[in-house]
C-alpha positions as a printed NumPy array, in Angstrom:
array([[-45.847, -16.274, -39.695],
       [-44.11 , -14.243, -36.971],
       [-46.25 , -13.244, -34.026],
       [-45.594,  -9.548, -34.611],
       [-46.646,  -9.811, -38.254],
       [-49.787, -11.679, -37.26 ],
       [-50.733,  -9.01 , -34.747],
       [-50.112,  -6.228, -37.255],
       [-52.243,  -8.01 , -39.836],
       [-54.968,  -8.572, -37.273],
       [-55.107,  -4.953, -36.131],
       [-55.059,  -3.638, -39.706],
       [-58.68 ,  -4.745, -39.969],
       [-60.942,  -2.009, -38.51 ],
       [-63.546,  -4.462, -37.246],
       [-60.86 ,  -6.295, -35.278],
       [-59.765,  -3.073, -33.601],
       [-63.363,  -2.427, -32.542],
       [-63.659,  -5.933, -31.098],
       [-60.415,  -5.573, -29.172],
       [-61.427,  -2.15 , -27.864],
       [-64.696,  -3.603, -26.59 ],
       [-62.83 ,  -6.476, -24.937],
       [-60.477,  -4.042, -23.235],
       [-63.408,  -1.958, -22.005],
       [-65.189,  -5.036, -20.679],
       [-62.003,  -6.269, -19.   ],
       [-61.499,  -2.867, -17.361],
       [-65.088,  -2.951, -16.099],
       [-64.588,  -6.436, -14.657],
       [-61.407,  -5.341, -12.914],
       [-63.165,  -2.306, -11.532],
       [-66.016,  -4.448, -10.218],
       [-63.567,  -6.835,  -8.619],
       [-61.868,  -3.925,  -6.95 ],
       [-65.08 ,  -2.274,  -5.795],
       [-66.409,  -5.515,  -4.313],
       [-63.755,  -5.339,  -1.657],
       [-63.046,  -1.637,  -1.782],
       [-59.394,  -2.546,  -2.243],
       [-57.076,  -2.129,  -5.235],
       [-54.82 ,  -4.6  ,  -6.967],
       [-51.176,  -4.37 ,  -5.879],
       [-49.266,  -1.593,  -7.683],
       [-46.952,  -2.389, -10.553],
       [-44.995,  -1.046, -13.498],
       [-46.955,   0.937, -16.1  ],
       [-47.576,  -0.778, -19.421],
       [-49.08 ,  -0.268, -22.869],
       [-52.835,   0.479, -22.77 ],
       [-53.584,  -2.652, -24.839],
       [-50.588,  -4.977, -24.794],
       [-49.704,  -4.404, -21.159],
       [-46.21 ,  -4.867, -19.753],
       [-43.239,  -5.918, -21.859],
       [-41.299,  -8.804, -20.347],
       [-37.672,  -9.584, -21.187],
       [-37.123, -12.517, -23.547],
       [-34.9  , -14.183, -20.955],
       [-34.317, -14.074, -17.201],
       [-37.675, -12.448, -16.426],
       [-37.225, -13.513, -12.797],
       [-34.307, -11.078, -12.454],
       [-36.416,  -8.225, -13.798],
       [-39.148,  -9.239, -11.371],
       [-36.648,  -8.893,  -8.529],
       [-35.961,  -5.312,  -9.659],
       [-39.693,  -4.6  ,  -9.712],
       [-40.05 ,  -6.16 ,  -6.254],
       [-37.529,  -3.665,  -4.917],
       [-39.383,  -0.821,  -6.648],
       [-43.059,  -1.718,  -6.104],
       [-43.041,  -3.893,  -3.013],
       [-43.423,  -7.542,  -1.874],
       [-46.234,  -8.147,  -4.37 ],
       [-46.847,  -6.275,  -7.605],
       [-49.15 ,  -6.493, -10.611],
       [-48.278,  -6.852, -14.28 ],
       [-50.626,  -7.13 , -17.22 ],
       [-50.272,  -8.834, -20.596],
       [-53.173,  -8.386, -22.939],
       [-56.318,  -9.222, -21.   ],
       [-54.58 , -11.288, -18.309],
       [-53.451,  -9.961, -14.951],
       [-50.6  , -11.504, -12.97 ],
       [-49.605, -10.8  ,  -9.384],
       [-45.938, -11.558,  -8.708],
       [-44.824, -12.401,  -5.182],
       [-41.224, -11.627,  -4.345],
       [-40.795, -11.653,  -0.584],
       [-40.915, -14.372,   2.048],
       [-43.813, -13.237,   4.25 ],
       [-46.051, -12.598,   1.258],
       [-45.159, -16.03 ,  -0.144],
       [-45.996, -17.668,   3.176],
       [-49.292, -15.808,   3.512],
       [-50.517, -16.205,  -0.078],
       [-48.862, -19.307,  -1.53 ],
       [-48.571, -21.468,   1.602],
       [-51.385, -20.521,   4.006],
       [-53.782, -20.11 ,   1.076],
       [-52.497, -23.221,  -0.694],
       [-56.016, -24.547,  -1.298],
       [-56.95 , -21.308,  -3.079],
       [-53.779, -21.2  ,  -5.191],
       [-53.538, -24.859,  -6.241],
       [-54.997, -24.219,  -9.701],
       [-53.04 , -23.425, -12.861],
       [-54.011, -20.823, -15.459],
       [-54.795, -22.082, -18.944],
       [-51.56 , -22.762, -20.824],
       [-52.384, -23.11 , -24.512],
       [-48.762, -23.439, -25.622],
       [-46.832, -25.599, -23.154],
       [-49.839, -27.147, -21.397],
       [-52.564, -27.909, -23.917],
       [-50.489, -28.16 , -27.11 ],
       [-47.033, -29.419, -26.161],
       [-48.232, -31.593, -23.272],
       [-51.705, -32.535, -24.503],
       [-53.106, -31.422, -21.152],
       [-51.485, -34.441, -19.482],
       [-48.3  , -33.075, -17.889],
       [-48.939, -32.989, -14.143],
       [-46.789, -29.858, -13.767],
       [-49.234, -27.844, -15.89 ],
       [-52.513, -29.697, -15.343],
       [-55.251, -27.474, -13.871],
       [-56.758, -28.445, -10.513],
       [-59.423, -31.098, -10.824],
       [-59.899, -34.843, -10.899],
       [-57.143, -35.529, -13.44 ],
       [-54.637, -33.567, -11.37 ],
       [-55.669, -35.294,  -8.145],
       [-55.316, -38.828,  -9.464],
       [-51.986, -38.126, -11.197],
       [-50.591, -36.352,  -8.164],
       [-51.752, -39.158,  -5.879],
       [-49.908, -41.738,  -7.973],
       [-46.715, -39.661,  -8.013],
       [-46.75 , -39.103,  -4.271],
       [-46.917, -42.837,  -3.649],
       [-43.456, -43.181,  -5.199],
       [-41.841, -39.88 ,  -4.243],
       [-42.675, -39.378,  -0.582],
       [-39.68 , -39.472,   1.822],
       [-40.157, -43.105,   2.903],
       [-40.282, -44.27 ,  -0.712],
       [-37.197, -42.231,  -1.628],
       [-35.223, -44.07 ,   1.07 ],
       [-35.729, -47.281,  -0.868],
       [-34.088, -45.632,  -3.883],
       [-30.822, -44.946,  -2.036],
       [-29.032, -48.032,  -3.421],
       [-29.834, -46.937,  -6.999],
       [-28.588, -43.409,  -6.29 ],
       [-25.375, -44.728,  -4.737],
       [-24.737, -47.029,  -7.674],
       [-24.939, -44.183, -10.168],
       [-23.134, -41.761,  -7.85 ],
       [-20.175, -44.144,  -7.984],
       [-20.316, -43.996, -11.787],
       [-20.534, -40.215, -11.55 ],
       [-17.257, -40.111,  -9.611],
       [-15.608, -42.44 , -12.123],
       [-16.782, -40.189, -14.949],
       [-15.259, -37.189, -13.149],
       [-11.986, -39.043, -12.69 ],
       [-11.795, -39.993, -16.356],
       [-12.878, -36.657, -17.852],
       [-13.338, -33.753, -15.416],
       [-13.796, -31.306, -18.298],
       [-17.262, -32.762, -18.926],
       [-18.45 , -32.525, -15.328],
       [-21.805, -30.977, -16.3  ],
       [-22.555, -33.727, -18.793],
       [-21.661, -36.287, -16.146],
       [-24.194, -34.709, -13.77 ],
       [-26.84 , -35.013, -16.48 ],
       [-25.926, -38.634, -17.045],
       [-26.161, -39.388, -13.323],
       [-29.598, -37.83 , -12.843],
       [-31.051, -39.238, -16.066],
       [-29.761, -42.714, -15.234],
       [-31.318, -42.654, -11.755],
       [-34.695, -41.548, -13.058],
       [-34.615, -44.003, -15.989],
       [-34.028, -46.804, -13.469],
       [-36.826, -45.61 , -11.194],
       [-39.312, -44.873, -13.971],
       [-38.79 , -47.944, -16.146],
       [-36.377, -50.278, -14.343],
       [-33.74 , -49.639, -17.011],
       [-29.975, -49.508, -16.595],
       [-28.601, -47.108, -19.213],
       [-24.916, -47.636, -19.917],
       [-23.959, -44.131, -20.97 ],
       [-25.21 , -40.581, -21.213],
       [-25.374, -41.129, -24.976],
       [-27.947, -43.895, -24.503],
       [-30.638, -43.083, -27.123],
       [-33.42 , -43.202, -24.52 ],
       [-31.67 , -40.696, -22.268],
       [-30.878, -38.429, -25.215],
       [-34.526, -38.47 , -26.304],
       [-35.92 , -37.772, -22.839],
       [-33.473, -34.925, -22.238],
       [-34.486, -33.416, -25.586],
       [-38.071, -33.39 , -24.312],
       [-37.009, -31.693, -21.085],
       [-35.013, -29.074, -22.961],
       [-37.973, -28.391, -25.248],
       [-40.29 , -28.007, -22.262],
       [-37.937, -25.678, -20.406],
       [-37.475, -23.45 , -23.434],
       [-41.217, -23.182, -24.079],
       [-42.115, -22.381, -20.479],
       [-40.361, -19.004, -20.518],
       [-42.814, -16.235, -19.547],
       [-44.142, -14.296, -22.514],
       [-42.533, -16.523, -25.163],
       [-45.824, -17.705, -26.675],
       [-48.221, -14.806, -27.217],
       [-51.064, -17.29 , -27.711],
       [-51.307, -17.517, -23.919],
       [-52.031, -13.786, -23.879],
       [-54.056, -13.582, -27.118],
       [-55.793, -16.978, -27.532],
       [-57.04 , -15.967, -30.982],
       [-53.52 , -16.678, -32.278],
       [-54.092, -20.428, -31.977],
       [-56.285, -20.194, -35.076],
       [-53.4  , -18.936, -37.242],
       [-52.471, -21.828, -39.556],
       [-49.078, -23.294, -38.683],
       [-48.506, -21.106, -35.615],
       [-48.458, -24.003, -33.115],
       [-47.067, -26.687, -35.43 ],
       [-43.711, -26.745, -33.649],
       [-45.425, -27.58 , -30.362],
       [-47.758, -30.132, -31.942],
       [-44.772, -31.957, -33.413],
       [-43.051, -31.864, -30.031],
       [-46.104, -33.382, -28.364],
       [-46.255, -36.211, -30.889],
       [-42.569, -36.969, -30.321],
       [-42.679, -37.066, -26.541],
       [-45.994, -38.948, -26.344],
       [-44.536, -41.545, -28.707],
       [-41.392, -41.773, -26.577],
       [-43.269, -42.15 , -23.288],
       [-45.643, -44.756, -24.738],
       [-42.754, -46.735, -26.208],
       [-40.89 , -46.793, -22.881],
       [-43.937, -47.984, -20.981],
       [-44.842, -50.514, -23.672],
       [-41.426, -52.14 , -23.268],
       [-42.118, -52.645, -19.561],
       [-45.582, -54.039, -20.317],
       [-44.281, -56.468, -22.94 ],
       [-41.56 , -57.748, -20.609],
       [-44.21 , -58.443, -17.953],
       [-46.409, -60.229, -20.497],
       [-43.469, -62.413, -21.568],
       [-43.075, -63.521, -17.969],
       [-39.659, -61.949, -17.583],
       [-38.359, -60.789, -14.212],
       [-39.075, -57.054, -14.308],
       [-37.51 , -54.686, -11.81 ],
       [-39.81 , -52.667,  -9.614],
       [-40.366, -49.252, -11.158],
       [-42.924, -46.477, -11.334],
       [-43.965, -47.696, -14.772],
       [-44.553, -51.223, -13.47 ],
       [-46.577, -49.805, -10.563],
       [-48.768, -47.736, -12.895],
       [-49.409, -50.631, -15.248],
       [-50.54 , -52.795, -12.349],
       [-52.929, -50.153, -11.04 ],
       [-53.998, -48.356, -14.203],
       [-57.64 , -49.346, -13.877],
       [-57.731, -48.533, -10.168],
       [-56.165, -45.114, -10.82 ],
       [-58.599, -44.539, -13.728],
       [-55.839, -43.451, -16.091],
       [-56.009, -43.654, -19.871],
       [-53.086, -45.179, -21.778],
       [-51.804, -41.736, -22.732],
       [-52.163, -40.409, -19.175],
       [-50.312, -43.436, -17.823],
       [-47.487, -42.953, -20.308],
       [-47.197, -39.242, -19.51 ],
       [-47.276, -39.881, -15.779],
       [-44.414, -42.374, -15.992],
       [-42.535, -39.83 , -18.094],
       [-43.221, -37.214, -15.402],
       [-40.616, -38.907, -13.241],
       [-38.068, -37.109, -15.39 ],
       [-39.65 , -33.766, -14.692],
       [-39.714, -34.71 , -11.019],
       [-35.994, -35.219, -10.762],
       [-33.723, -35.401, -13.778],
       [-33.327, -31.921, -15.219],
       [-33.454, -30.004, -11.944],
       [-31.124, -32.413, -10.145],
       [-28.469, -32.256, -12.856],
       [-28.464, -28.477, -12.776],
       [-28.32 , -28.288,  -8.972],
       [-25.357, -30.692,  -8.874],
       [-23.527, -28.427, -11.318],
       [-24.412, -25.369,  -9.213],
       [-22.911, -27.063,  -6.139],
       [-19.668, -27.559,  -8.085],
       [-19.756, -23.9  ,  -9.158],
       [-20.316, -22.74 ,  -5.581],
       [-17.453, -24.874,  -4.241],
       [-15.092, -23.399,  -6.843],
       [-16.263, -19.799,  -6.335],
       [-16.396, -19.978,  -2.522],
       [-13.515, -22.255,  -1.441],
       [-13.895, -21.318,   2.237],
       [-17.373, -22.892,   2.283],
       [-16.001, -26.024,   0.643],
       [-13.295, -26.167,   3.306],
       [-15.903, -26.203,   6.089],
       [-17.691, -29.139,   4.463],
       [-14.412, -31.004,   4.021],
       [-13.396, -30.435,   7.636],
       [-16.708, -31.957,   8.693],
       [-16.195, -34.892,   6.316],
       [-12.704, -35.5  ,   7.721],
       [-14.073, -35.465,  11.252],
       [-17.022, -37.781,  10.549],
       [-15.807, -39.949,   7.641],
       [-12.022, -39.807,   7.352],
       [-10.344, -41.053,   4.206],
       [-10.807, -44.789,   4.555],
       [-14.305, -44.863,   3.076],
       [-16.674, -42.666,   1.115],
       [-19.711, -40.952,   2.713],
       [-23.136, -42.542,   2.365],
       [-26.733, -41.635,   3.188],
       [-26.201, -43.182,   6.628],
       [-23.927, -40.237,   7.451],
       [-26.449, -37.545,   6.562],
       [-27.572, -36.677,  10.094],
       [-23.937, -36.237,  11.102],
       [-23.161, -33.828,   8.254],
       [-25.195, -30.645,   8.929],
       [-22.523, -28.46 ,   7.333],
       [-22.858, -30.417,   4.097],
       [-26.655, -30.188,   4.121],
       [-26.412, -26.449,   4.802],
       [-24.196, -26.206,   1.712],
       [-26.901, -27.983,  -0.322],
       [-29.688, -25.738,   1.011],
       [-27.673, -22.638,   0.208],
       [-26.968, -23.992,  -3.277],
       [-30.726, -24.271,  -3.875],
       [-31.357, -20.751,  -2.554],
       [-28.39 , -19.039,  -4.217],
       [-29.064, -20.298,  -7.743],
       [-32.508, -21.941,  -7.766],
       [-33.015, -24.097, -10.829],
       [-36.617, -23.045, -11.417],
       [-35.861, -19.449, -10.53 ],
       [-39.076, -17.872, -11.803],
       [-41.447, -20.466, -10.404],
       [-44.586, -21.61 , -12.183],
       [-47.917, -19.842, -12.492],
       [-50.75 , -20.539, -10.061],
       [-54.36 , -19.298, -10.309],
       [-56.538, -18.119,  -7.461],
       [-59.892, -19.827,  -6.929],
       [-61.247, -17.11 ,  -4.639],
       [-60.571, -13.47 ,  -3.782],
       [-57.504, -13.162,  -1.569],
       [-56.762, -10.179,   0.64 ],
       [-53.186,  -9.309,   1.528],
       [-52.668,  -6.195,   3.6  ],
       [-54.34 ,  -3.367,   1.671],
       [-54.671,  -5.217,  -1.639],
       [-57.037,  -7.693,  -3.262],
       [-56.003, -10.517,  -5.558],
       [-59.275, -11.311,  -7.35 ],
       [-60.503, -14.823,  -8.059],
       [-59.078, -16.108, -11.342],
       [-55.871, -14.039, -11.144],
       [-52.574, -15.621, -12.157],
       [-50.144, -15.634,  -9.215],
       [-46.4  , -16.184,  -9.621],
       [-44.16 , -16.992,  -6.678],
       [-40.802, -15.646,  -7.883],
       [-38.442, -18.172,  -6.274],
       [-35.39 , -16.076,  -7.149],
       [-36.704, -12.976,  -5.351],
       [-38.184, -14.813,  -2.358],
       [-34.777, -16.39 ,  -1.739],
       [-33.262, -12.894,  -1.82 ],
       [-35.502, -11.328,   0.778],
       [-32.933,  -9.344,   2.789],
       [-35.09 ,  -9.552,   5.911],
       [-34.74 , -13.347,   5.93 ],
       [-31.439, -13.723,   4.078],
       [-29.064, -10.859,   4.975],
       [-26.52 , -10.134,   2.242],
       [-28.591, -12.352,  -0.085],
       [-26.179, -12.307,  -3.041],
       [-23.414, -13.968,  -1.04 ],
       [-23.117, -17.751,  -0.832],
       [-23.252, -18.406,   2.907],
       [-24.254, -21.893,   4.12 ],
       [-23.826, -20.751,   7.737],
       [-27.149, -18.932,   7.508],
       [-28.842, -22.348,   7.666],
       [-27.138, -23.361,  10.927],
       [-27.745, -22.533,  14.569],
       [-24.98 , -21.303,  16.852],
       [-24.244, -24.877,  17.933],
       [-23.955, -26.12 ,  14.353],
       [-27.354, -27.758,  13.905],
       [-29.661, -27.185,  10.949],
       [-32.322, -24.564,  11.561],
       [-35.748, -26.144,  11.381],
       [-37.689, -22.961,  10.626],
       [-35.84 , -21.704,   7.516],
       [-37.081, -22.181,   3.948],
       [-36.399, -20.691,   0.542],
       [-38.973, -22.629,  -1.536],
       [-36.69 , -23.706,  -4.43 ],
       [-39.203, -26.429,  -5.368],
       [-42.278, -24.234,  -5.509],
       [-45.139, -23.414,  -3.19 ],
       [-48.179, -24.855,  -1.473],
       [-49.951, -27.834,  -2.985],
       [-48.01 , -27.428,  -6.225],
       [-44.61 , -28.033,  -4.685],
       [-42.509, -30.327,  -6.866],
       [-43.318, -33.937,  -5.891],
       [-39.726, -34.915,  -6.682],
       [-38.157, -32.558,  -4.15 ],
       [-37.132, -35.285,  -1.683],
       [-35.491, -37.363,  -4.377],
       [-33.724, -34.295,  -5.774],
       [-32.355, -33.165,  -2.401],
       [-31.123, -36.689,  -1.666],
       [-29.284, -36.849,  -4.983],
       [-27.782, -33.376,  -4.601],
       [-26.631, -34.149,  -1.062],
       [-25.027, -37.47 ,  -1.994],
       [-23.145, -36.093,  -4.988],
       [-22.068, -32.961,  -3.111],
       [-20.484, -34.892,  -0.24 ],
       [-18.888, -37.427,  -2.57 ],
       [-17.266, -34.86 ,  -4.866],
       [-16.03 , -32.69 ,  -1.979],
       [-14.771, -35.77 ,  -0.148],
       [-12.959, -37.06 ,  -3.235],
       [-11.661, -33.782,  -4.698],
       [-10.607, -30.262,  -4.016],
       [-12.75 , -28.313,  -6.466],
       [-10.91 , -25.238,  -7.722],
       [-11.652, -22.475, -10.175],
       [ -9.526, -22.522, -13.32 ],
       [ -7.585, -19.211, -13.342],
       [ -7.448, -19.318, -17.141],
       [-11.261, -19.477, -17.42 ],
       [-13.011, -17.316, -14.789],
       [-16.488, -18.503, -13.79 ],
       [-19.422, -16.169, -14.324],
       [-21.863, -17.17 , -11.541],
       [-24.748, -15.478, -13.368],
       [-24.205, -17.204, -16.706],
       [-27.156, -19.569, -17.018],
       [-29.313, -20.909, -19.812],
       [-32.54 , -19.052, -20.593],
       [-34.885, -22.005, -20.084],
       [-37.415, -22.294, -17.248],
       [-35.216, -24.968, -15.646],
       [-31.908, -23.149, -15.925],
       [-28.473, -24.774, -16.137],
       [-25.129, -23.039, -15.7  ],
       [-23.55 , -22.421, -19.082],
       [-20.416, -24.588, -19.487],
       [-17.703, -23.633, -17.003],
       [-14.304, -25.083, -16.13 ],
       [-13.062, -26.339, -12.779],
       [ -9.957, -28.165, -11.621],
       [-10.482, -31.377,  -9.64 ],
       [ -7.506, -32.281,  -7.479],
       [ -7.479, -35.673,  -5.711],
       [ -8.18 , -35.258,  -2.012],
       [ -9.403, -38.538,  -0.493],
       [ -6.163, -40.137,  -1.684],
       [ -2.838, -38.854,  -2.921],
       [ -3.633, -39.684,  -6.527],
       [ -6.588, -40.007,  -8.859],
       [ -6.035, -43.758,  -9.017],
       [ -6.104, -43.85 ,  -5.234],
       [ -9.522, -42.167,  -5.257],
       [-10.707, -44.71 ,  -7.798],
       [ -9.615, -47.571,  -5.521],
       [-11.496, -46.093,  -2.559],
       [-14.797, -46.122,  -4.463],
       [-14.266, -49.427,  -6.248],
       [-17.018, -51.203,  -4.296],
       [-19.126, -48.163,  -3.445],
       [-22.858, -48.729,  -3.905],
       [-22.374, -52.234,  -5.308]])
């Protein structure tokens, strides 16, 4: 049954209308009490329907939020049903509310659709604050902190070499190659596996889960998160229940294979899955929680990394002068006798500035994820009451003209000092805010950096004049990818494609 039809049927019953009216009245009274406690109002916002609240676009809500930020200010309020959301769209407000008050914004609002139903309450991204969140987060941090990520460099280099070979053999599929690279790295780190192709059934299955999650995280898609009564409609959540069964089965199967190999006495590569199995009792994780946590490695790096690598290719093609600066630096530091490695990172500030601007210009998780306040927060002349949903709109924060002049332009130089060093005090928060920042951010940045310097060292990346690139054409999912676009890859590190292949023959091996 369609949501609209269900709502119409529901409100056709007079007693239901009375109940809803009472709920609205009670909600209004609560809001008024919250306001009067502090003598301060909620932030202003766009007017909405008296009952249903504000209407959000079906796709790209973060862009609409940017428009509302310009109209209503750095923070504004929207309402859907009985829930109130404060959206933050400027840097200082994000620093004050999401960062300085990180302890009070660490919680997540209830997510009936993507959290409870699709994820079974076990996906760390959506898990509310509490003991389960703490123990899952603690386990993830052990394997994703900067020192640990350094130990993964050989794996990244191995698959980055394969990424370059894939680009040499079929540049038309450069976005699929980026997906293969990132999925292969995370499959190796999560389960110690070495997938041979992007069409590996395991990689296909995991990426299907990520696509399903991204699609179902779009704001306003599932009205059950606004009107919880909808979860009692027979069949309404079946699609999500089936998705949960599929991904739980997949994650348990992957981890079981690691466990069985250990029990057979085989030599098993170090991996996050192996670590969790060895410490499951100590971490107090159930079998399902352990399986989901190992599977969370994909959410911590695969989907976002693949998209960001593709965005870096798009930026190089659309802004060739920025690519030229990176290549001049590579020629000065590396030359053409070898390929760049992680050891060169500190000597390549121009390249890292390119990566940071890539993440600001087209952030993968552009809308951010919902937080929930655990106490009243005061910002300037407004109150954000305890229990309010708070959204840090990554897209808008990274377009704050006070911090990023001419924000729509792609300008890596904004990240550099006058003497060419990286600025240490600049941020754009592409990986989220406060204590809910993506635990895979260090791994993602490392992968994006490595693949950016390798592709711009190996090739001149050019736009195809027969197929103009639309830099705003992205998928509608929460973790957005550029829609397919064409580029031309000309050999640069050597005079021919085969020459480039020879230069990377032993890279990362």
